[in-house]
LUMNU-502081 format. One record per residue (C-alpha): residue in one letter; residue number from 1; x, y, z negated. Coordinates in nm, 2 decimals. Each point is the difference from the previous one (the first is absolute). Example, Ala and Ser with C-alpha at 12.3 -4.5 7.8 and 13.67 -1.06 7.14 Angstrom:
<atoms>
+------+-----+--------+--------+--------+
: type : seq :      u :      v :      w :
+------+-----+--------+--------+--------+
:    A :   1 :   1.23 :  -0.45 :  -0.78 :
:    S :   2 :   0.14 :   0.34 :   0.07 :
+------+-----+--------+--------+--------+
</atoms>
This chain:
<atoms>
+------+-----+--------+--------+--------+
: type : seq :      u :      v :      w :
+------+-----+--------+--------+--------+
:    M :   1 :   8.60 :   6.95 : -11.40 :
:    R :   2 :  -0.07 :   0.32 :   0.21 :
:    I :   3 :   0.24 :   0.21 :   0.18 :
:    R :   4 :   0.04 :   0.34 :  -0.16 :
:    R :   5 :  -0.18 :   0.29 :   0.20 :
:    A :   6 :  -0.14 :  -0.27 :   0.26 :
:    I :   7 :  -0.35 :   0.10 :   0.09 :
:    V :   8 :  -0.19 :  -0.27 :   0.20 :
:    V :   9 :  -0.25 :   0.15 :   0.24 :
:    L :  10 :  -0.22 :  -0.18 :   0.24 :
:    L :  11 :   0.02 :   0.09 :   0.36 :
:    L :  12 :  -0.28 :   0.26 :  -0.04 :
:    L :  13 :   0.23 :   0.29 :  -0.02 :
:    A :  14 :  -0.18 :   0.25 :   0.21 :
:    A :  15 :  -0.30 :   0.15 :  -0.18 :
:    G :  16 :  -0.30 :  -0.23 :   0.07 :
:    G :  17 :   0.21 :  -0.15 :   0.29 :
:    C :  18 :   0.18 :  -0.32 :   0.08 :
:    A :  19 :   0.37 :  -0.02 :   0.06 :
:    T :  20 :   0.10 :  -0.05 :   0.36 :
:    T :  21 :   0.25 :  -0.25 :   0.12 :
:    P :  22 :   0.25 :   0.19 :   0.22 :
:    S :  23 :  -0.03 :  -0.09 :   0.37 :
:    A :  24 :   0.27 :  -0.22 :   0.13 :
:    S :  25 :  -0.04 :   0.15 :   0.34 :
:    P :  26 :  -0.04 :   0.38 :  -0.04 :
:    S :  27 :  -0.13 :   0.20 :   0.29 :
:    P :  28 :   0.08 :   0.22 :   0.18 :
:    A :  29 :   0.37 :  -0.05 :   0.05 :
:    A :  30 :   0.20 :   0.13 :  -0.29 :
:    G :  31 :   0.19 :   0.33 :   0.06 :
:    A :  32 :  -0.25 :   0.15 :   0.23 :
:    L :  33 :  -0.24 :   0.20 :  -0.22 :
:    D :  34 :  -0.35 :  -0.02 :   0.13 :
:    I :  35 :  -0.20 :   0.19 :  -0.24 :
:    T :  36 :  -0.35 :   0.12 :   0.09 :
:    G :  37 :   0.00 :   0.30 :  -0.23 :
:    G :  38 :   0.34 :   0.12 :   0.12 :
:    V :  39 :   0.31 :   0.13 :  -0.18 :
:    T :  40 :   0.06 :   0.36 :   0.01 :
:    T :  41 :   0.32 :   0.19 :  -0.11 :
:    D :  42 :  -0.05 :   0.25 :  -0.30 :
:    Q :  43 :   0.25 :   0.27 :   0.08 :
:    A :  44 :  -0.02 :   0.14 :  -0.36 :
:    L :  45 :   0.11 :  -0.34 :  -0.13 :
:    H :  46 :   0.28 :  -0.03 :   0.25 :
:    D :  47 :   0.13 :   0.34 :  -0.10 :
:    R :  48 :   0.02 :  -0.11 :  -0.37 :
:    L :  49 :   0.21 :  -0.31 :   0.08 :
:    P :  50 :   0.36 :   0.02 :  -0.12 :
:    Q :  51 :   0.23 :   0.17 :   0.24 :
:    A :  52 :   0.20 :  -0.30 :   0.04 :
:    V :  53 :  -0.29 :  -0.20 :   0.12 :
:    R :  54 :  -0.12 :   0.28 :   0.24 :
:    A :  55 :   0.34 :   0.04 :   0.14 :
:    R :  56 :   0.04 :  -0.37 :   0.07 :
:    G :  57 :  -0.36 :  -0.04 :   0.12 :
:    S :  58 :  -0.06 :  -0.31 :  -0.19 :
:    I :  59 :  -0.06 :  -0.17 :  -0.34 :
:    R :  60 :   0.22 :  -0.30 :  -0.06 :
:    L :  61 :  -0.18 :  -0.27 :  -0.20 :
:    V :  62 :   0.19 :  -0.32 :  -0.10 :
:    T :  63 :  -0.20 :  -0.33 :   0.01 :
:    D :  64 :   0.06 :  -0.38 :  -0.05 :
:    A :  65 :  -0.17 :  -0.13 :   0.32 :
:    S :  66 :  -0.09 :  -0.34 :  -0.15 :
:    Y :  67 :  -0.36 :   0.06 :  -0.13 :
:    A :  68 :  -0.26 :  -0.06 :   0.26 :
:    P :  69 :  -0.25 :   0.16 :   0.03 :
:    M :  70 :   0.15 :   0.29 :  -0.18 :
:    E :  71 :   0.34 :   0.04 :   0.19 :
:    Y :  72 :   0.17 :  -0.27 :   0.21 :
:    F :  73 :   0.17 :  -0.06 :   0.33 :
:    A :  74 :  -0.20 :  -0.05 :   0.33 :
:    P :  75 :   0.09 :  -0.30 :   0.21 :
:    D :  76 :   0.29 :   0.19 :   0.16 :
:    G :  77 :   0.18 :   0.01 :  -0.33 :
:    R :  78 :   0.07 :   0.37 :   0.00 :
:    T :  79 :  -0.33 :   0.18 :  -0.01 :
:    I :  80 :  -0.14 :   0.05 :  -0.35 :
:    I :  81 :  -0.38 :  -0.04 :   0.00 :
:    G :  82 :  -0.28 :  -0.01 :  -0.26 :
:    F :  83 :  -0.20 :   0.23 :  -0.22 :
:    S :  84 :   0.29 :   0.19 :  -0.13 :
:    P :  85 :   0.16 :   0.12 :   0.33 :
:    D :  86 :  -0.36 :   0.08 :   0.13 :
:    L :  87 :  -0.05 :   0.21 :  -0.32 :
:    A :  88 :   0.34 :   0.15 :   0.03 :
:    A :  89 :  -0.08 :   0.10 :   0.38 :
:    A :  90 :  -0.33 :   0.16 :  -0.11 :
:    L :  91 :   0.16 :   0.20 :  -0.27 :
:    G :  92 :   0.27 :   0.11 :   0.24 :
:    E :  93 :  -0.26 :   0.12 :   0.24 :
:    V :  94 :  -0.17 :   0.21 :  -0.27 :
:    L :  95 :   0.33 :   0.15 :  -0.10 :
:    G :  96 :   0.12 :   0.06 :   0.35 :
:    V :  97 :   0.32 :  -0.22 :  -0.03 :
:    K :  98 :   0.09 :  -0.35 :   0.09 :
:    A :  99 :  -0.01 :  -0.28 :  -0.26 :
:    E : 100 :   0.30 :  -0.22 :   0.02 :
:    M : 101 :  -0.02 :  -0.35 :  -0.17 :
:    V : 102 :   0.35 :  -0.12 :  -0.07 :
:    V : 103 :   0.07 :  -0.35 :  -0.11 :
:    G : 104 :   0.18 :  -0.02 :  -0.35 :
:    N : 105 :   0.03 :  -0.20 :  -0.31 :
:    F : 106 :  -0.30 :   0.01 :  -0.22 :
:    S : 107 :   0.18 :  -0.03 :  -0.33 :
:    G : 108 :   0.23 :   0.29 :   0.07 :
:    A : 109 :  -0.25 :   0.22 :   0.19 :
:    L : 110 :  -0.07 :   0.24 :  -0.30 :
:    D : 111 :   0.38 :   0.05 :  -0.05 :
:    E : 112 :   0.04 :   0.08 :   0.37 :
:    V : 113 :  -0.28 :   0.27 :  -0.01 :
:    A : 114 :   0.17 :   0.14 :  -0.32 :
:    K : 115 :   0.32 :   0.04 :   0.20 :
:    G : 116 :  -0.17 :   0.17 :   0.28 :
:    E : 117 :   0.06 :  -0.29 :   0.27 :
:    F : 118 :  -0.38 :   0.00 :   0.05 :
:    D : 119 :  -0.30 :   0.24 :  -0.05 :
:    G : 120 :  -0.20 :  -0.28 :  -0.16 :
:    V : 121 :  -0.10 :  -0.35 :  -0.05 :
:    L : 122 :  -0.30 :  -0.14 :   0.19 :
:    S : 123 :   0.01 :  -0.38 :  -0.07 :
:    S : 124 :  -0.30 :  -0.12 :  -0.22 :
:    M : 125 :   0.17 :   0.13 :  -0.30 :
:    T : 126 :  -0.21 :  -0.01 :  -0.32 :
:    D : 127 :  -0.01 :   0.33 :  -0.19 :
:    T : 128 :   0.10 :  -0.09 :  -0.36 :
:    K : 129 :   0.11 :   0.23 :  -0.30 :
:    E : 130 :   0.35 :  -0.16 :   0.03 :
:    R : 131 :   0.03 :   0.10 :   0.35 :
:    Q : 132 :  -0.13 :   0.34 :  -0.06 :
:    A : 133 :   0.32 :   0.07 :  -0.18 :
:    Q : 134 :   0.18 :  -0.02 :   0.32 :
:    A : 135 :  -0.26 :   0.14 :   0.25 :
:    D : 136 :  -0.34 :   0.16 :   0.05 :
:    F : 137 :  -0.27 :  -0.21 :   0.18 :
:    V : 138 :  -0.27 :   0.10 :   0.24 :
:    N : 139 :  -0.26 :  -0.26 :  -0.05 :
:    Y : 140 :  -0.17 :  -0.16 :   0.30 :
:    L : 141 :  -0.12 :  -0.35 :  -0.08 :
:    N : 142 :  -0.15 :  -0.20 :  -0.29 :
:    T : 143 :   0.07 :  -0.36 :  -0.05 :
:    G : 144 :   0.12 :  -0.28 :  -0.22 :
:    T : 145 :   0.24 :  -0.31 :   0.00 :
:    S : 146 :  -0.12 :  -0.35 :   0.13 :
:    I : 147 :   0.19 :  -0.33 :  -0.04 :
:    V : 148 :   0.09 :  -0.18 :   0.33 :
:    V : 149 :   0.07 :  -0.37 :  -0.03 :
:    Q : 150 :   0.06 :  -0.28 :   0.25 :
:    R : 151 :  -0.30 :  -0.12 :   0.19 :
:    G : 152 :  -0.18 :  -0.27 :  -0.22 :
:    N : 153 :   0.13 :   0.19 :  -0.32 :
:    P : 154 :   0.21 :  -0.32 :  -0.11 :
:    E : 155 :   0.08 :   0.13 :  -0.34 :
:    K : 156 :  -0.38 :   0.11 :  -0.06 :
:    I : 157 :   0.10 :   0.36 :  -0.07 :
:    T : 158 :  -0.31 :   0.21 :  -0.10 :
:    G : 159 :   0.12 :   0.29 :  -0.19 :
:    F : 160 :   0.32 :   0.18 :  -0.10 :
:    E : 161 :   0.04 :  -0.20 :  -0.31 :
:    D : 162 :   0.03 :  -0.32 :   0.20 :
:    L : 163 :   0.34 :   0.14 :   0.15 :
:    C : 164 :   0.16 :  -0.10 :  -0.34 :
:    G : 165 :   0.22 :  -0.29 :   0.06 :
:    Q : 166 :   0.02 :   0.07 :   0.36 :
:    T : 167 :   0.27 :   0.15 :   0.24 :
:    V : 168 :  -0.17 :   0.31 :   0.16 :
:    G : 169 :   0.12 :   0.20 :   0.29 :
:    T : 170 :  -0.03 :   0.39 :   0.02 :
:    E : 171 :   0.15 :   0.29 :   0.18 :
:    K : 172 :   0.29 :   0.18 :  -0.20 :
:    G : 173 :  -0.11 :   0.34 :  -0.13 :
:    T : 174 :  -0.38 :  -0.05 :   0.01 :
:    L : 175 :  -0.27 :   0.04 :  -0.25 :
:    Q : 176 :  -0.06 :  -0.39 :   0.02 :
:    E : 177 :   0.35 :  -0.06 :  -0.11 :
:    D : 178 :  -0.07 :   0.22 :  -0.30 :
:    M : 179 :  -0.33 :  -0.19 :  -0.07 :
:    L : 180 :   0.19 :  -0.34 :   0.01 :
:    R : 181 :   0.28 :   0.13 :  -0.22 :
:    T : 182 :  -0.28 :   0.10 :  -0.26 :
:    L : 183 :  -0.17 :  -0.34 :   0.04 :
:    A : 184 :   0.33 :  -0.18 :  -0.05 :
:    Q : 185 :   0.04 :   0.15 :  -0.35 :
:    S : 186 :  -0.33 :  -0.18 :  -0.11 :
:    C : 187 :   0.05 :  -0.34 :   0.17 :
:    G : 188 :   0.16 :  -0.17 :  -0.32 :
:    N : 189 :   0.12 :  -0.34 :   0.07 :
:    R : 190 :  -0.12 :   0.01 :   0.36 :
:    P : 191 :   0.26 :   0.24 :   0.15 :
:    L : 192 :  -0.07 :   0.19 :   0.31 :
:    V : 193 :   0.27 :   0.02 :   0.26 :
:    I : 194 :  -0.01 :   0.31 :   0.22 :
:    D : 195 :   0.17 :  -0.02 :   0.35 :
:    S : 196 :   0.03 :   0.36 :   0.11 :
:    E : 197 :   0.06 :   0.04 :   0.38 :
:    P : 198 :   0.11 :   0.30 :   0.21 :
:    T : 199 :  -0.34 :   0.01 :   0.18 :
:    N : 200 :  -0.34 :  -0.15 :  -0.03 :
:    A : 201 :   0.06 :  -0.19 :   0.31 :
:    D : 202 :   0.28 :  -0.18 :  -0.16 :
:    A : 203 :  -0.21 :  -0.09 :  -0.31 :
:    L : 204 :  -0.27 :  -0.14 :   0.23 :
:    V : 205 :   0.26 :  -0.23 :   0.17 :
:    L : 206 :   0.09 :  -0.15 :  -0.34 :
:    L : 207 :  -0.38 :  -0.06 :  -0.06 :
:    R : 208 :  -0.05 :  -0.16 :   0.34 :
:    T : 209 :   0.29 :  -0.22 :  -0.05 :
:    G : 210 :  -0.11 :  -0.10 :  -0.36 :
:    R : 211 :   0.29 :   0.16 :  -0.17 :
:    V : 212 :  -0.23 :   0.22 :  -0.21 :
:    T : 213 :  -0.37 :  -0.07 :  -0.12 :
:    A : 214 :  -0.13 :   0.33 :   0.06 :
:    V : 215 :   0.05 :   0.36 :   0.12 :
:    P : 216 :  -0.20 :   0.28 :  -0.14 :
:    I : 217 :  -0.06 :   0.29 :   0.24 :
:    D : 218 :  -0.24 :   0.28 :   0.04 :
:    F : 219 :  -0.36 :  -0.10 :   0.12 :
:    P : 220 :   0.01 :   0.15 :   0.35 :
:    P : 221 :   0.31 :  -0.20 :   0.13 :
:    A : 222 :  -0.11 :  -0.30 :  -0.21 :
:    A : 223 :  -0.34 :  -0.02 :   0.18 :
:    Y : 224 :   0.15 :   0.09 :   0.33 :
:    L : 225 :   0.26 :  -0.29 :  -0.04 :
:    V : 226 :  -0.25 :  -0.27 :  -0.08 :
:    S : 227 :  -0.25 :   0.10 :   0.28 :
:    D : 228 :   0.26 :   0.05 :   0.27 :
:    S : 229 :   0.01 :  -0.29 :   0.25 :
:    R : 230 :   0.37 :   0.00 :  -0.01 :
:    T : 231 :   0.04 :  -0.04 :  -0.36 :
:    G : 232 :  -0.33 :  -0.11 :  -0.15 :
:    A : 233 :   0.08 :  -0.37 :   0.05 :
:    F : 234 :   0.26 :   0.04 :  -0.25 :
:    Y : 235 :  -0.13 :   0.23 :  -0.28 :
:    E : 236 :  -0.31 :   0.06 :  -0.20 :
:    L : 237 :  -0.11 :   0.22 :  -0.31 :
:    A : 238 :   0.03 :  -0.16 :  -0.32 :
:    S : 239 :  -0.34 :   0.17 :  -0.10 :
:    E : 240 :  -0.24 :   0.28 :   0.09 :
:    A : 241 :   0.16 :   0.23 :  -0.26 :
:    Q : 242 :   0.22 :   0.31 :  -0.01 :
:    Y : 243 :   0.25 :   0.10 :  -0.27 :
:    D : 244 :   0.10 :   0.35 :  -0.10 :
:    P : 245 :  -0.19 :   0.19 :   0.24 :
:    G : 246 :   0.17 :   0.34 :   0.08 :
:    L : 247 :   0.08 :   0.26 :   0.27 :
:    F : 248 :   0.24 :  -0.01 :   0.28 :
:    G : 249 :   0.19 :   0.32 :   0.06 :
:    I : 250 :   0.24 :   0.18 :   0.24 :
:    A : 251 :   0.29 :   0.07 :  -0.22 :
:    V : 252 :   0.19 :   0.33 :   0.03 :
:    A : 253 :   0.29 :   0.16 :  -0.21 :
:    K : 254 :  -0.14 :   0.16 :  -0.31 :
:    E : 255 :   0.16 :   0.34 :   0.09 :
:    N : 256 :  -0.15 :  -0.01 :   0.36 :
:    T : 257 :  -0.35 :   0.14 :  -0.12 :
:    A : 258 :  -0.05 :   0.18 :   0.33 :
:    L : 259 :   0.00 :  -0.33 :   0.20 :
:    R : 260 :  -0.20 :  -0.18 :  -0.27 :
:    D : 261 :  -0.27 :   0.26 :   0.01 :
:    C : 262 :  -0.02 :   0.01 :   0.37 :
:    L : 263 :  -0.03 :  -0.37 :   0.03 :
:    R : 264 :  -0.27 :   0.01 :  -0.26 :
:    E : 265 :  -0.21 :   0.25 :   0.18 :
:    A : 266 :   0.05 :  -0.15 :   0.34 :
:    L : 267 :  -0.12 :  -0.33 :  -0.14 :
:    Q : 268 :  -0.31 :   0.16 :  -0.14 :
:    K : 269 :  -0.07 :   0.15 :   0.34 :
:    L : 270 :   0.02 :  -0.35 :   0.15 :
:    I : 271 :  -0.23 :  -0.12 :  -0.28 :
:    D : 272 :  -0.25 :   0.27 :   0.06 :
:    S : 273 :   0.00 :  -0.03 :   0.38 :
:    G : 274 :  -0.06 :  -0.37 :  -0.01 :
:    V : 275 :   0.33 :  -0.08 :   0.19 :
:    Y : 276 :   0.13 :  -0.17 :  -0.33 :
:    G : 277 :  -0.30 :  -0.22 :  -0.01 :
:    E : 278 :   0.04 :  -0.11 :   0.36 :
:    L : 279 :   0.35 :  -0.09 :  -0.07 :
:    L : 280 :  -0.10 :  -0.21 :  -0.29 :
:    A : 281 :  -0.27 :  -0.17 :   0.22 :
:    R : 282 :   0.26 :  -0.06 :   0.27 :
:    W : 283 :   0.21 :  -0.20 :  -0.24 :
:    G : 284 :  -0.29 :  -0.17 :  -0.21 :
:    L : 285 :   0.09 :   0.21 :  -0.31 :
:    T : 286 :  -0.32 :   0.19 :  -0.05 :
:    S : 287 :  -0.07 :  -0.15 :  -0.36 :
:    S : 288 :   0.35 :   0.17 :  -0.11 :
:    A : 289 :  -0.10 :   0.35 :   0.10 :
:    V : 290 :   0.05 :   0.30 :  -0.23 :
:    S : 291 :  -0.24 :   0.29 :   0.02 :
:    T : 292 :   0.24 :   0.27 :  -0.11 :
:    A : 293 :   0.37 :   0.05 :   0.07 :
:    T : 294 :   0.17 :   0.02 :  -0.34 :
:    V : 295 :   0.37 :   0.04 :  -0.13 :
:    N : 296 :   0.13 :  -0.24 :  -0.26 :
:    G : 297 :  -0.33 :  -0.16 :  -0.06 :
:    G : 298 :   0.15 :  -0.34 :  -0.10 :
+------+-----+--------+--------+--------+
</atoms>
C-alpha cells in the first residue's frame, strides 16, 4: 500500500546536484552574521512596513527552537541559533528593523499570529493548502520528510508503509503528524499508533529510549541529527528517500499583506545578492535552495 500524496524523491533535489548533509558544527558562530556580500537596508521597503512594526522597530517571529540546524538553542540554553534566526536577522537588516525570534508552541503558532501576538511564524513550517486558510506564506526553502529510526534500525523500516503496525512519534501540529494520520487509514489489520508530542525533541527522546519505532521529520534536521557527533550514535535514516517534498514558509496573518510583501521582496534581495546562498551554505542546506521568493507556493 502507498501513502496518499507521498512522493519519494532521491537525495538529488537540487537540479543536477547532490543533497548536502547539514553540518553538525556550523561556522562562524551563529548569531554573528558574516556575509561577504553584505546586507544593506532598503529604505523604500522599510517605509512600506506596517506602522506598528516601524514604531516598535522590530518584527516578532514565533519559533519552536527544537529543530537543528533550522532553529535550536545554543549551549547556553537561551540563545536561538540556526538557519532560521540567521535568515531572520538578514531580513531585518534589509528592512531596517530588528528580527526577534520568540520561543512558542508550534501547534498553536498560527493561532497566535492570527490573534496578533506575533507578526509571523519562522519555524520550519511547511506551506500547505490547509494552512493557507489561516495565513499567507513567504516561501524560503524546499525540502521533504525523512524517517529517523534508532541506530541499527531494529524494526527494519525502509519506507512509510513499514510504519503500519508500529508506534511512531511526531511533533503535534506538524505536516508529519498529518502524513501519519493519512497512512493510518490504510494500515488495515496492522494499526499505526501515533504518539504526538509537544516538541520534536520530545519525540526523539521516545525514539532514543525505544518507546517509539520511528520519528518522521523534515530532511534537514533529520540529516543533521544522524551526522552530529552528539546524536549520531543513537539515530540513523531509514532510507535515502524523502516524502511529500514541499516549501517552508514564513507565515503571516492573511490581512497583513504589507508585511508579507515586504518580507517577500526582502528575501528576493537576499537571493539576488547571494547572501541567501551564503546562509544556506553556512548551515549545509544548499540543496534545499529556492531561486525565487514566492507567496503561498505550497
